[in-house]
C-alpha positions in Angstrom: 34.7 1.1 -8.6 33.1 4.2 -7.1 30.0 4.3 -9.4 26.7 3.1 -8.2 25.6 -0.3 -9.5 23.3 -0.2 -12.5 20.0 -1.0 -10.7 20.9 1.4 -7.8 21.4 4.2 -10.3 17.9 3.7 -11.6 16.4 4.4 -8.1 15.9 8.0 -7.1 16.8 9.2 -3.6 14.4 7.9 -1.0 11.8 10.7 -0.7 10.7 9.8 2.9 14.4 9.9 4.2 14.4 13.7 4.7 11.3 13.6 6.8 12.5 10.5 8.7 15.8 12.3 9.5 14.0 15.4 10.7 11.7 13.2 12.8 14.7 11.3 14.4 16.4 14.6 15.2 13.3 16.0 16.8 12.9 12.8 19.0 16.6 12.9 19.9 15.8 16.4 21.3 13.1 14.9 23.4 10.2 16.4 21.4 6.9 14.5 21.5 6.1 13.8 17.8 2.8 12.3 16.8 3.8 9.9 14.0 1.1 9.7 11.4 3.5 9.0 8.6 4.1 5.2 8.2 1.1 2.9 7.6 2.1 0.7 10.5 -0.9 -0.7 12.5 -0.6 0.0 16.2 -3.1 -2.5 17.5 -2.0 -6.0 18.6 -2.6 -9.1 16.5 -5.8 -10.8 17.8 -5.1 -13.2 20.7 -6.3 -16.4 19.0 -3.8 -15.9 16.2 -1.0 -15.3 18.6 -2.0 -18.4 20.6 -1.9 -20.5 17.5 1.6 -19.2 16.7 2.8 -20.1 20.2 1.3 -23.5 19.9 3.0 -24.2 16.6 6.4 -22.8 17.6 6.5 -25.2 20.5 6.4 -28.1 18.1 10.0 -28.7 17.0 8.8 -30.3 13.8 8.0 -26.8 12.6 11.5 -25.4 13.0 12.9 -26.6 9.7 12.7 -25.2 6.2 9.1 -24.5 5.1 7.5 -24.5 1.7 8.3 -21.6 -0.5 4.8 -21.5 -2.1 3.1 -21.8 1.3 2.0 -24.9 3.2 -1.0 -26.6 1.7 -3.4 -25.7 4.5 -2.6 -22.0 4.2 -3.2 -22.0 0.4 -6.5 -23.8 1.0 -7.4 -21.2 3.6 -6.8 -18.4 1.2 -8.9 -20.1 -1.4 -11.6 -20.5 1.2 -11.5 -16.8 2.0 -11.9 -15.9 -1.7 -14.9 -18.3 -2.0 -16.6 -16.7 1.1 -15.8 -13.1 0.4 -15.9 -12.8 -3.4 -17.6 -16.0 -4.5 -14.4 -16.8 -6.5 -13.1 -20.3 -6.9 -9.4 -20.8 -6.7 -7.3 -24.0 -7.1 -4.9 -23.9 -4.1 -2.3 -25.9 -6.0 -2.1 -23.8 -9.2 -3.7 -20.5 -8.5 -2.4 -19.5 -5.1 1.1 -18.8 -3.7 2.0 -17.5 -0.3 4.3 -14.5 -0.2 6.4 -12.7 2.4 3.9 -9.9 2.4 2.3 -8.5 -0.7 5.3 -6.2 -1.3 7.7 -9.1 -1.8 5.3 -10.9 -4.1 4.9 -7.8 -6.3 8.6 -7.3 -6.5 9.4 -10.9 -7.3 6.7 -11.1 -9.9 8.1 -8.0 -11.5 11.4 -9.7 -11.8 9.8 -12.8 -13.2 7.8 -11.3 -16.0 9.6 -8.2 -17.1 12.8 -7.5 -19.1 14.8 -4.4 -19.9 12.9 -2.4 -22.4 9.4 -3.6 -21.3 6.8 -0.9 -20.5 4.6 -1.2 -17.4 1.5 1.0 -16.8 1.3 2.3 -13.2 -1.1 4.8 -11.7 0.5 8.0 -10.4 0.4 8.5 -7.4 0.6 4.9 -6.1 2.3 2.8 -3.6 6.1 2.9 -4.4 6.7 -0.8 -5.0 4.2 -0.7 -7.8 6.6 1.2 -10.0 10.0 0.6 -8.3 9.6 -3.2 -8.3 9.6 -3.0 -12.1 12.2 -0.3 -12.3 14.6 -2.6 -10.2 13.8 -5.4 -12.6 14.9 -3.2 -15.5 11.6 -2.3 -17.1 10.3 1.2 -17.9 7.2 2.7 -16.2 4.6 4.8 -17.9 2.3 6.8 -15.6 -1.5 6.8 -16.0 -4.2 8.6 -14.0 -4.9 7.0 -10.6 -8.7 7.5 -10.7 -10.8 4.4 -11.4 -12.9 6.0 -14.1 -13.1 6.9 -17.7 -10.1 9.2 -17.4 -7.9 6.2 -16.6 -9.4 4.1 -19.3 -8.8 6.7 -22.0 -5.2 7.2 -20.8 -4.7 3.4 -21.0 -5.9 3.4 -24.6 -3.5 6.2 -25.5 -0.7 4.4 -23.7 -1.2 1.2 -25.7 -1.4 3.1 -29.0 1.7 5.2 -28.3 4.0 2.8 -26.4 6.7 0.8 -28.2 6.9 -2.0 -27.3 3.3 -2.6 -26.3 3.0 -2.5 -22.5 3.5 -5.8 -20.7 1.4 -5.2 -17.6 -0.9 -2.8 -15.8 -0.9 -2.2 -12.0 -4.1 -1.3 -10.2 -4.7 -0.8 -6.4 -8.1 -0.3 -5.0 -8.8 0.6 -2.2 -5.8 2.8 -3.1 -2.7 3.5 -1.1 -2.3 6.5 -0.7 -5.6 8.0 -2.0 -8.2 5.7 -0.5 -10.2 5.6 -3.7 -12.3 2.5 -4.4 -13.2 0.8 -7.6 -16.5 -0.6 -8.7 -16.9 -4.0 -10.3 -18.0 -2.4 -13.5 -14.6 -0.7 -13.7 -12.9 -4.0 -13.3 -15.0 -5.4 -16.1 -13.6 -2.6 -18.3 -10.1 -3.3 -17.2 -10.4 -7.0 -17.9 -11.9 -6.3 -21.4 -9.1 -3.8 -22.2 -6.4 -6.2 -21.0 -7.7 -9.1 -22.9 -8.0 -7.1 -26.1 -4.4 -5.9 -25.9 -2.9 -9.0 -24.3 -1.7 -7.2 -21.2 -1.4 -8.7 -17.7 -3.1 -7.0 -14.8 -1.6 -7.0 -11.3 -4.2 -6.0 -8.7 -3.1 -5.0 -5.2 -6.0 -5.6 -2.8 -4.2 -5.2 0.5 -6.9 -3.0 1.9 -9.9 -5.1 1.0 -11.3 -5.3 4.5 -10.8 -1.6 5.5 -14.0 0.0 4.3 -16.4 2.1 6.3 -19.7 2.3 4.4 -22.1 0.3 2.3 -19.6 0.0 -0.6 -17.6 -3.1 -0.2 -14.4 -3.4 -2.2 -14.7 -6.1 -4.9 -12.0 -8.3 -6.4 -11.0 -8.1 -10.0 -11.2 -11.9 -10.0 -15.0 -11.6 -9.7 -15.1 -10.6 -13.3 -15.7 -13.7 -15.6 -12.5 -14.5 -17.4 -10.3 -12.3 -15.2 -8.1 -15.2 -14.3 -7.0 -15.3 -18.0 -5.0 -12.2 -17.5 -5.0 -11.1 -13.8 -3.3 -11.9 -10.6 -4.3 -10.3 -7.3 -2.2 -9.6 -4.2 -3.7 -9.7 -0.7 -2.0 -9.3 2.7 -2.6 -10.3 6.4 -0.9 -7.0 7.5 -3.8 -4.7 7.8 -6.7 -7.1 8.0 -5.4 -8.9 11.1 -2.8 -6.4 12.4 0.0 -8.7 11.3 2.2 -6.2 9.5 5.5 -7.5 11.0 4.6 -11.1 10.4 5.1 -10.6 6.7 2.5 -12.9 5.2 0.6 -12.2 2.0 -0.6 -14.0 -1.1 -0.9 -13.9 -4.9 -3.9 -15.5 -6.5 -5.3 -15.8 -10.0 -3.7 -16.4 -13.4 -1.9 -19.8 -13.5 0.9 -18.6 -15.7 1.7 -15.7 -13.5 1.4 -17.8 -10.3 3.7 -20.4 -11.8 6.3 -17.7 -12.7 6.2 -16.2 -9.2 6.4 -19.6 -7.6 9.4 -20.6 -9.7 11.3 -17.4 -8.9 10.6 -17.7 -5.2 11.8 -21.3 -5.2 15.3 -20.0 -5.9 15.1 -17.2 -3.4 13.4 -18.3 -0.2 12.0 -21.3 1.7 8.8 -19.5 2.6 7.8 -17.9 5.9 8.5 -19.6 9.2 6.1 -22.5 9.4 4.4 -21.4 12.7 3.6 -18.0 11.1 1.9 -19.9 8.2 0.0 -22.1 10.7 -1.1 -19.0 12.6 -2.1 -17.3 9.4 -4.2 -20.3 8.5 -6.0 -20.0 11.8 -6.6 -16.3 11.1 -8.3 -17.0 7.8 -10.3 -20.0 9.0 -11.1 -18.7 12.4 -13.6 -16.1 13.9 -13.7 -12.9 11.9 -15.1 -10.6 14.7 -11.6 -9.0 14.9 -12.0 -7.6 11.4 -15.3 -5.9 12.4 -13.5 -4.5 15.5 -10.7 -3.2 13.4 -13.1 -1.4 11.0 -14.9 0.3 14.0 -11.5 1.4 15.4 -10.3 3.0 12.1 -13.7 4.5 11.4 -13.7 6.3 14.8 -10.1 7.5 14.1 -11.1 8.6 10.6 -14.0 10.6 11.9 -12.0 12.3 14.6 -9.2 13.2 12.2 -11.3 14.5 9.4 -13.6 16.5 11.6 -10.6 18.0 13.4 -8.8 18.9 10.2 -11.9 20.6 8.8 -12.4 22.6 12.0 -8.7 23.7 11.7 -9.5 25.0 8.3 -7.9 22.2 6.3 -10.5 20.8 4.0 -9.8 17.1 3.4 -11.9 14.3 1.8 -13.5 11.6 3.9 -11.9 8.3 2.8 -14.4 5.5 2.3 -11.7 2.9 2.6 -8.1 2.3 3.7 -6.2 3.7 6.7 -5.1 7.1 5.3 -6.4 10.6 4.6 -5.0 11.9 1.3 -4.9 15.6 2.1 -4.2 18.3 -0.4 -1.7 20.8 1.0 -3.4 24.1 2.1 -3.1 26.6 -0.7 -0.8 29.0 1.0 1.8 26.3 1.5 1.4 24.4 -1.8 4.3 26.1 -3.5 6.6 24.4 -0.9 5.9 20.9 -2.2 5.1 18.0 -0.1 8.5 17.3 1.4 9.1 20.8 2.7 5.6 21.1 3.9 5.9 17.8 5.8 9.1 19.0 7.4 7.4 22.3 8.3 4.4 20.4 9.8 6.9 18.3 11.9 8.7 21.4 13.1 5.7 23.5 13.9 2.9 21.1 14.7 5.0 18.2 16.0 3.2 15.9 13.6 4.8 13.5 11.1 3.1 12.8 7.8 4.2 11.2 4.6 5.0 13.5 1.7 2.9 12.8 -1.4 6.0 13.0 -3.6 7.0 9.6 -2.3 4.1 8.1 -4.2 4.9 9.7 -7.5 5.4 13.3 -8.9 1.6 13.7 -9.2 1.3 13.3 -5.5 3.5 16.3 -4.6 0.5 18.5 -3.9 -0.7 16.2 -1.1 0.4 14.5 2.1 -0.7 11.2 3.4 -1.9 11.1 7.0 -2.1 7.6 8.5 -4.7 6.7 11.1 -2.2 4.7 13.2 -2.5 6.4 16.6 -5.3 6.3 19.1 -7.9 9.1 19.2 -6.1 10.8 22.2 -2.9 11.1 20.2 -4.8 12.1 17.0 -6.5 14.9 19.0 -3.1 16.0 20.2 -1.9 16.1 16.6 -5.0 18.1 15.7 -4.2 20.7 18.4 -0.7 21.1 17.0 -2.0 21.4 13.4 -4.7 23.9 14.4 -2.2 26.1 16.2 0.2 25.9 13.2 -2.4 26.8 10.6 -3.8 29.6 12.7 -0.4 31.3 13.3 1.7 30.7 10.3 1.3 33.1 7.4 2.2 30.5 4.8 3.8 31.0 1.4 7.1 29.5 0.4 9.3 32.3 1.8 7.4 32.8 5.1 7.1 29.0 5.7 10.7 28.2 4.9 11.9 31.1 7.0 9.9 30.0 10.0 11.3 26.5 9.9 14.4 25.6 12.0 17.5 26.0 9.9 18.4 22.3 10.0 15.0 21.4 8.5 15.2 23.7 5.5 16.4 22.3 2.2 19.6 23.8 0.9 
């Protein structure tokens, strides 16, 4: 009676917990911590979306159970978005289902399509639910490179040839969380051809479709002819419209996968609160100036953050998309690993970041820095980081010895 349940035993300790505990302890001691760890948008939801929510919630007819697959108007609105943005036609009845955020949709689809013993191909590093949704469902995960290029394609070919049984599905996520990498449409063509050849489903996470900062615009895998034969794609209102807490997302594409997800969800929930679905419909159908404003905001933050880190001696890449900087740990601290380095950064610079290990073992040489504070707070974080990097000698022993005792791993 004291053993963990089977599915709980398959889950490793929550990697972010150590940093979160250290962050909570620092704040309890009245320390001012600049939190660039969690990808939680800090801007308000646009006023016209909030106004529609208020209008809908004042109608008592909206207070009952809603539709698990999403109200018809919302599914039509998502289909309209795909038609405008990607020139992709979707049937709102059979090729679209609303989810309680893309995370819930991914997890429930994993439960719907996988069985113990199945193998799922997942990039490493990647967003945790991409692998743990399937691990919770009882499947096994095989890691593949996270770069959308020939390296990944060659690894996929090896995985198919050397996996028994043959993999059931492949997860892809571009723009990527945490790396910010983008994929080209030609890459998606290769993925679709590969998946069709080997009869493998593709689950594409496109949550960051609208967070891009240059001329390259993130495509959808569903733009590839025939992609709907094997692919389903997840999108979200969270980042695009600053609606993270509203928990509204979508799955679109392959009818068999959409049907499976819809059926599982029908047993588990009654859908999001109807006024939230009505407001989400207004967001998709209404003015899109707020998305342009959001891009400008994140671009400004990105430029301040990257420039400041480089001036501090921390050479980081400039992300073309997403809301994160995927930063390789400075060489003199690399032996610490991402968890200990994140705790050291918290103790010395008063800045919280996400340890890369939380996104897979191949992320342990990096930390993820989220652009979720205003430029004033980002500059404050940069001052702390610059001072820390200028004064700490680095190295595993020196860095660990310099950290407060309660932050050092036993």
